[in-house]
N, CA, C and O of each residue as an XYZ file, in Angstrom:
508
protein
N     -48.191     17.939     42.096
C     -48.146     16.662     42.234
C     -47.181     15.851     41.310
O     -46.700     14.779     41.677
N     -46.946     16.360     40.210
C     -46.117     15.839     39.325
C     -44.621     15.669     39.828
O     -44.024     14.610     39.638
N     -44.061     16.699     40.448
C     -42.832     16.692     41.006
C     -42.729     15.718     42.099
O     -41.659     15.127     42.246
N     -43.762     15.469     42.919
C     -43.620     14.458     44.022
C     -43.454     13.138     43.281
O     -42.573     12.377     43.679
N     -44.253     12.772     42.188
C     -44.109     11.535     41.524
C     -42.729     11.334     41.040
O     -42.121     10.276     41.198
N     -42.195     12.496     40.378
C     -40.906     12.412     39.967
C     -39.895     12.105     41.057
O     -39.026     11.257     40.854
N     -39.974     12.745     42.173
C     -38.964     12.669     43.177
C     -39.068     11.020     43.732
O     -38.045     10.401     44.025
N     -40.274     10.482     43.818
C     -40.486      9.167     44.285
C     -39.789      8.181     43.268
O     -39.142      7.220     43.684
N     -39.936      8.440     41.955
C     -39.309      7.719     40.917
C     -37.795      7.872     40.998
O     -37.109      6.873     40.784
N     -37.220      9.021     41.284
C     -35.771      9.185     41.416
C     -35.253      8.361     42.642
O     -34.154      7.815     42.548
N     -35.990      8.244     43.783
C     -35.476      7.610     44.924
C     -35.384      6.128     44.660
O     -34.475      5.424     45.100
N     -36.480      5.656     43.840
C     -36.491      4.085     43.413
C     -35.231      3.810     42.526
O     -34.490      2.840     42.685
N     -35.089      4.710     41.640
C     -33.946      4.496     40.620
C     -32.702      4.616     41.355
O     -31.825      3.804     41.063
N     -32.447      5.529     42.307
C     -31.292      5.537     43.103
C     -31.078      4.279     43.901
O     -29.958      3.767     43.910
N     -32.063      3.752     44.563
C     -31.822      2.450     45.337
C     -31.507      1.403     44.275
O     -30.587      0.635     44.555
N     -32.094      1.252     43.152
C     -31.880      0.214     42.318
C     -30.476      0.392     41.822
O     -29.815     -0.629     41.630
N     -29.937      1.581     41.588
C     -28.616      1.750     41.008
C     -27.611      1.331     42.243
O     -26.544      0.758     42.023
N     -28.021      1.643     43.440
C     -27.119      1.178     44.587
C     -27.095     -0.399     44.764
O     -26.077     -0.960     45.169
N     -28.175     -1.048     44.466
C     -28.272     -2.379     44.436
C     -27.275     -3.127     43.296
O     -26.564     -4.110     43.506
N     -27.410     -2.455     42.152
C     -26.617     -2.832     41.001
C     -25.126     -2.708     41.303
O     -24.282     -3.559     41.020
N     -24.910     -1.565     41.899
C     -23.333     -1.184     42.101
C     -22.920     -2.074     43.337
O     -21.740     -2.420     43.385
N     -23.685     -2.435     44.237
C     -23.197     -3.350     45.285
C     -22.912     -4.800     44.635
O     -22.023     -5.504     45.114
N     -23.608     -5.192     43.640
C     -23.311     -6.559     42.979
C     -22.014     -6.596     42.431
O     -21.408     -7.667     42.415
N     -21.438     -5.427     41.917
C     -20.088     -5.268     41.486
C     -19.080     -5.541     42.614
O     -18.049     -6.189     42.428
N     -19.405     -5.060     43.682
C     -18.500     -5.252     44.918
C     -18.468     -6.720     45.125
O     -17.391     -7.301     45.256
N     -19.595     -7.339     45.159
C     -19.778     -8.831     45.472
C     -19.030     -9.686     44.498
O     -18.480    -10.718     44.883
N     -18.993     -9.321     43.333
C     -18.413    -10.104     42.232
C     -16.899    -10.014     42.124
O     -16.197    -10.945     41.731
N     -16.455     -8.843     42.497
C     -14.955     -8.535     42.243
C     -14.171     -8.095     43.483
O     -13.144     -8.676     43.834
N     -14.685     -7.064     44.125
C     -13.888     -6.453     45.261
C     -13.783     -7.411     46.496
O     -12.722     -7.660     47.069
N     -15.021     -7.925     46.844
C     -14.966     -8.926     47.989
C     -14.070    -10.190     47.861
O     -13.387    -10.515     48.832
N     -14.034    -10.952     46.667
C     -13.089    -11.882     46.611
C     -11.812    -11.510     46.616
O     -10.998    -12.258     47.157
N     -11.414    -10.375     46.061
C     -10.037     -9.932     46.019
C      -9.610     -9.502     47.448
O      -8.460     -9.700     47.841
N     -10.543     -8.919     48.206
C     -10.162     -8.611     49.517
C      -9.958     -9.810     50.389
O      -8.964     -9.878     51.112
N     -10.905    -10.806     50.351
C     -10.747    -11.895     51.173
C      -9.313    -12.764     50.782
O      -8.551    -13.145     51.671
N      -9.095    -12.983     49.535
C      -7.955    -13.559     49.162
C      -6.495    -12.855     49.671
O      -5.522    -13.448     50.137
N      -6.651    -11.457     49.443
C      -5.538    -10.701     49.740
C      -5.233    -10.638     51.287
O      -4.085    -10.374     51.646
N      -6.166    -10.857     52.156
C      -5.862    -10.839     53.612
C      -5.847    -12.243     54.121
O      -5.942    -12.491     55.323
N      -5.717    -13.232     53.128
C      -5.461    -14.592     53.617
C      -6.776    -15.394     53.977
O      -6.753    -16.451     54.608
N      -7.859    -14.816     53.535
C      -9.164    -15.641     53.907
C      -9.703    -16.342     52.623
O     -10.884    -16.199     52.303
N      -8.829    -17.113     51.873
C      -9.205    -17.772     50.741
C     -10.246    -18.908     51.080
O     -11.220    -19.099     50.353
N     -10.021    -19.596     52.126
C     -10.974    -20.665     52.581
C     -12.423    -20.111     52.768
O     -13.422    -20.703     52.359
N     -12.438    -18.926     53.420
C     -13.737    -18.294     53.610
C     -14.302    -17.820     52.398
O     -15.528    -17.715     52.365
N     -13.594    -17.495     51.330
C     -14.100    -17.152     50.103
C     -14.715    -18.462     49.371
O     -15.767    -18.468     48.733
N     -13.954    -19.446     49.559
C     -14.495    -20.819     49.034
C     -15.771    -21.125     49.701
O     -16.710    -21.539     49.023
N     -15.879    -20.967     50.898
C     -17.112    -21.321     51.609
C     -18.213    -20.397     51.153
O     -19.374    -20.797     51.064
N     -17.873    -19.227     50.879
C     -18.883    -18.259     50.336
C     -19.350    -18.554     49.077
O     -20.545    -18.409     48.817
N     -18.464    -18.998     48.163
C     -18.844    -19.518     46.875
C     -19.732    -20.732     46.779
O     -20.634    -20.856     45.950
N     -19.378    -21.679     47.758
C     -20.100    -22.911     47.897
C     -21.589    -22.555     48.357
O     -22.573    -23.169     47.943
N     -21.637    -21.522     49.234
C     -23.011    -21.288     49.795
C     -23.819    -20.531     48.727
O     -25.031    -20.682     48.570
N     -23.031    -19.693     47.997
C     -23.738    -18.787     46.878
C     -23.126    -19.007     45.543
O     -22.295    -18.199     45.129
N     -23.482    -20.060     44.825
C     -22.804    -20.359     43.548
C     -23.097    -19.197     42.474
O     -22.391    -19.158     41.466
N     -24.049    -18.317     42.651
C     -24.247    -17.296     41.749
C     -23.110    -16.351     41.781
O     -22.963    -15.591     40.824
N     -22.319    -16.320     42.743
C     -21.084    -15.444     42.717
C     -20.275    -15.889     41.530
O     -19.722    -15.010     40.869
N     -20.142    -17.124     41.187
C     -19.309    -17.551     39.970
C     -19.831    -16.971     38.690
O     -19.092    -16.548     37.801
N     -21.105    -16.974     38.641
C     -21.701    -16.308     37.319
C     -21.461    -14.849     37.284
O     -21.328    -14.331     36.175
N     -21.389    -14.127     38.328
C     -21.086    -12.699     38.446
C     -19.697    -12.493     38.049
O     -19.352    -11.566     37.317
N     -18.875    -13.395     38.555
C     -17.435    -13.218     38.225
C     -17.198    -13.523     36.723
O     -16.400    -12.813     36.110
N     -17.776    -14.430     36.160
C     -17.521    -14.793     34.941
C     -18.108    -13.787     33.876
O     -17.648    -13.763     32.734
N     -19.002    -13.064     34.224
C     -19.762    -12.139     33.403
C     -19.648    -10.750     33.917
O     -20.632    -10.012     33.966
N     -18.369    -10.353     34.330
C     -18.065     -8.950     34.706
C     -18.393     -7.855     33.843
O     -18.911     -6.831     34.288
N     -18.114     -8.018     32.604
C     -18.482     -6.904     31.697
C     -20.009     -6.711     31.633
O     -20.437     -5.558     31.588
N     -20.845     -7.728     31.627
C     -22.249     -7.612     31.610
C     -22.706     -6.940     32.970
O     -23.509     -6.009     32.916
N     -22.276     -7.330     34.045
C     -22.662     -6.928     35.268
C     -22.199     -5.425     35.484
O     -22.951     -4.620     36.034
N     -21.057     -5.108     35.075
C     -20.577     -3.718     35.184
C     -21.245     -2.767     34.248
O     -21.515     -1.618     34.599
N     -21.541     -3.282     32.941
C     -22.277     -2.528     31.988
C     -23.764     -2.231     32.450
O     -24.323     -1.143     32.315
N     -24.286     -3.306     32.985
C     -25.763     -3.025     33.495
C     -25.830     -2.056     34.676
O     -26.759     -1.254     34.763
N     -24.872     -2.122     35.567
C     -24.937     -1.320     36.682
C     -24.507      0.202     36.306
O     -24.949      1.194     36.885
N     -23.592      0.216     35.264
C     -23.192      1.543     34.717
C     -24.508      2.248     34.037
O     -24.770      3.438     34.211
N     -25.168      1.508     33.373
C     -26.423      2.026     32.713
C     -27.319      2.566     33.821
O     -27.778      3.705     33.735
N     -27.583      1.755     34.885
C     -28.465      2.274     35.928
C     -27.969      3.475     36.721
O     -28.763      4.275     37.217
N     -26.713      3.589     36.829
C     -26.027      4.657     37.383
C     -26.258      6.008     36.595
O     -26.576      7.081     37.108
N     -26.040      5.759     35.249
C     -26.278      6.958     34.329
C     -27.665      7.286     34.330
O     -27.946      8.482     34.263
N     -28.637      6.397     34.397
C     -29.971      6.781     34.395
C     -30.336      7.645     35.795
O     -31.045      8.649     35.849
N     -29.739      7.057     36.769
C     -29.875      7.713     38.167
C     -29.368      9.071     38.129
O     -30.013     10.012     38.589
N     -28.235      9.195     37.594
C     -27.511     10.575     37.486
C     -28.352     11.462     36.713
O     -28.614     12.565     37.193
N     -28.859     11.100     35.463
C     -29.673     11.952     34.637
C     -30.917     12.274     35.340
O     -31.318     13.438     35.306
N     -31.597     11.344     35.995
C     -32.866     11.731     36.742
C     -32.540     12.667     37.904
O     -33.382     13.501     38.236
N     -31.477     12.589     38.485
C     -31.131     13.514     39.582
C     -30.893     14.869     38.976
O     -31.327     15.863     39.559
N     -30.212     14.978     37.811
C     -29.947     16.348     37.207
C     -31.234     16.964     36.652
O     -31.414     18.180     36.722
N     -32.136     16.131     36.098
C     -33.417     16.520     35.689
C     -34.439     17.024     36.801
O     -35.246     17.942     36.655
N     -34.262     16.288     37.882
C     -35.223     16.783     39.066
C     -34.768     17.884     39.884
O     -35.523     18.452     40.673
N     -33.408     18.243     39.700
C     -32.921     19.289     40.618
C     -33.779     20.690     40.380
O     -33.940     21.513     41.282
N     -34.236     20.823     39.215
C     -35.016     22.087     38.807
C     -36.550     21.929     39.051
O     -37.284     22.886     38.808
N     -37.049     20.782     39.512
C     -38.438     20.684     39.705
C     -38.821     21.338     41.011
O     -38.114     21.204     42.009
N     -40.005     22.088     41.012
C     -40.432     22.763     42.297
C     -40.951     21.759     43.333
O     -41.486     20.687     43.050
N     -40.732     22.223     44.540
C     -41.259     21.405     45.685
C     -42.650     21.932     46.129
O     -42.859     23.107     45.827
N     -43.560     21.331     46.738
C     -44.881     21.908     47.076
C     -44.629     22.999     48.099
O     -43.622     23.151     48.790
N     -45.773     23.754     48.062
C     -45.763     24.956     48.878
C     -45.974     24.645     50.405
O     -45.420     25.342     51.256
N     -46.731     23.657     50.715
C     -46.875     23.221     52.076
C     -45.707     22.918     52.768
O     -44.997     21.994     52.372
N     -45.365     23.676     53.906
C     -44.039     23.436     54.643
C     -43.642     21.935     54.986
O     -42.468     21.585     54.863
N     -44.446     21.210     55.338
C     -44.195     19.748     55.569
C     -43.896     18.971     54.292
O     -42.980     18.149     54.289
N     -44.557     19.177     53.320
C     -44.330     18.414     51.961
C     -43.050     19.150     51.430
O     -42.258     18.473     50.773
N     -42.801     20.350     51.633
C     -41.596     20.988     51.097
C     -40.238     20.348     51.836
O     -39.214     20.067     51.213
N     -40.396     20.186     53.127
C     -39.300     19.491     53.931
C     -39.044     18.114     53.361
O     -37.920     17.672     53.123
N     -40.185     17.472     53.163
C     -40.038     15.977     52.688
C     -39.435     15.984     51.277
O     -38.577     15.177     50.921
N     -39.946     16.958     50.494
C     -39.397     17.048     49.161
C     -37.846     17.213     49.140
O     -37.136     16.496     48.435
N     -37.380     18.150     49.913
C     -35.987     18.583     50.113
C     -35.246     17.396     50.661
O     -34.145     17.092     50.201
N     -35.791     16.746     51.589
C     -35.048     15.586     52.266
C     -34.972     14.335     51.286
O     -33.972     13.618     51.262
N     -36.085     14.111     50.479
C     -35.946     13.053     49.521
C     -35.011     13.439     48.429
O     -34.318     12.519     47.996
N     -34.861     14.549     47.928
C     -33.869     14.947     47.044
C     -32.364     14.747     47.591
O     -31.446     14.268     46.925
N     -32.279     15.183     48.873
C     -30.898     15.057     49.362
C     -30.552     13.541     49.431
O     -29.484     13.117     48.990
N     -31.424     12.798     49.959
C     -31.125     11.368     50.103
C     -30.963     10.650     48.781
O     -30.115      9.767     48.652
N     -31.786     11.028     47.774
C     -31.591     10.485     46.557
C     -30.187     10.821     45.854
O     -29.547      9.982     45.219
N     -29.831     12.006     46.025
C     -28.439     12.450     45.651
C     -27.326     11.753     46.359
O     -26.327     11.387     45.741
N     -27.477     11.555     47.683
C     -26.548     10.855     48.421
C     -26.371      9.390     48.064
O     -25.263      8.853     48.058
N     -27.467      8.782     47.777
C     -27.459      7.519     47.386
C     -26.893      7.110     45.986
O     -26.282      6.058     45.800
N     -27.140      7.997     45.062
C     -26.377      8.130     43.824
C     -24.957      8.336     43.933
O     -24.160      7.706     43.239
N     -24.647      9.116     44.700
C     -23.181      9.463     44.934
C     -22.514      8.290     45.446
O     -21.475      7.910     44.906
N     -23.048      7.627     46.516
C     -22.501      6.539     47.196
C     -22.436      5.261     46.207
O     -21.524      4.435     46.244
N     -23.448      5.218     45.388
C     -23.470      4.100     44.304
C     -22.285      4.294     43.470
O     -21.567      3.329     43.208
N     -22.025      5.460     43.035
C     -21.035      5.700     42.016
C     -19.624      5.360     42.716
O     -18.775      4.727     42.088
N     -19.412      5.774     43.966
C     -18.237      5.405     44.638
C     -18.048      3.939     44.690
O     -16.961      3.474     44.347
N     -19.150      3.056     45.145
C     -19.074      1.768     45.247
C     -18.737      1.113     43.861
O     -17.902      0.214     43.769
N     -19.418      1.601     42.809
C     -19.048      1.037     41.423
C     -17.705      1.296     41.041
O     -17.068      0.416     40.463
N     -17.175      2.456     41.310
C     -15.852      2.849     41.045
C     -14.782      1.819     41.739
O     -13.823      1.335     41.138
N     -15.103      1.577     43.070
C     -14.239      0.574     43.739
C     -14.297     -0.801     43.188
O     -13.280     -1.475     43.023
N     -15.522     -1.223     42.895
C     -15.673     -2.544     42.171
C     -14.983     -2.631     40.760
O     -14.388     -3.628     40.353
N     -15.126     -1.576     40.142
C     -14.499     -1.534     38.746
C     -12.911     -1.506     38.895
O     -12.195     -2.039     38.047
N     -12.441     -0.912     39.920
C     -10.985     -0.917     40.160
C     -10.433     -2.361     40.496
O      -9.391     -2.791     40.002
N     -11.173     -3.025     41.323
C     -10.746     -4.379     41.607
C     -11.026     -5.378     40.471
O     -10.340     -6.395     40.367
N     -11.966     -5.115     39.672
C     -12.386     -5.993     38.590
C     -11.449     -5.750     37.344
O     -10.974     -6.755     36.816
N     -11.200     -4.755     36.927
C     -10.470     -4.391     35.702
C      -9.001     -3.929     35.865
O      -8.165     -4.258     35.024
N      -8.699     -3.221     36.866
C      -7.427     -2.555     37.036
C      -6.301     -3.697     36.963
O      -5.368     -3.578     36.168
N      -6.415     -4.804     37.811
C      -5.355     -5.775     37.886
C      -5.081     -6.284     36.393
O      -3.916     -6.436     36.027
N      -6.068     -6.529     35.596
C      -5.703     -7.080     34.270
C      -5.108     -6.065     33.311
O      -4.446     -6.398     32.328
N      -5.367     -4.857     33.633
C      -4.661     -3.796     32.702
C      -3.167     -3.533     33.164
O      -2.290     -3.232     32.354
N      -2.954     -3.661     34.440
C      -1.618     -3.406     34.973
C      -0.791     -4.720     34.785
O       0.381     -4.770     35.156
C-alpha cells in the first residue's frame, strides 16, 4: 500500500512541475514568439486581458527558480520511486506500471518545456 501512495504522490508532483514549467513558457517564450512573428498587437491584448503576465515577466528569476525546484523534486521522486515494488494483483500492477510511465513522461515533458522557456528568457540577454 505504501508504494501506491508514493506513486500517487509522484503523479501529483509531476503535474505540479508541469504547471510551473508551463508558467515559464507563458512569461517568456510566448511573448517572444508573438513579437517575432509580427503579433505584437495580439501580445498587447493578451497582457491587457491577463495583467499577471507582466509580474511573471518582471520576476523571471523567481519564476524559473521555483519551477526548477519543483522539477528537481519531481525528478528525485521519480528516481526514488523506480525501485518501489508494484502490487501483486495483475490489475493493480498494470495501473502501477502505467502510473509510473505517465509520471516519468510528464516529468520529462516538463523539463523540455522548462528548457525552452529558459532559453527564451535568459539566452538573449547572455548573447
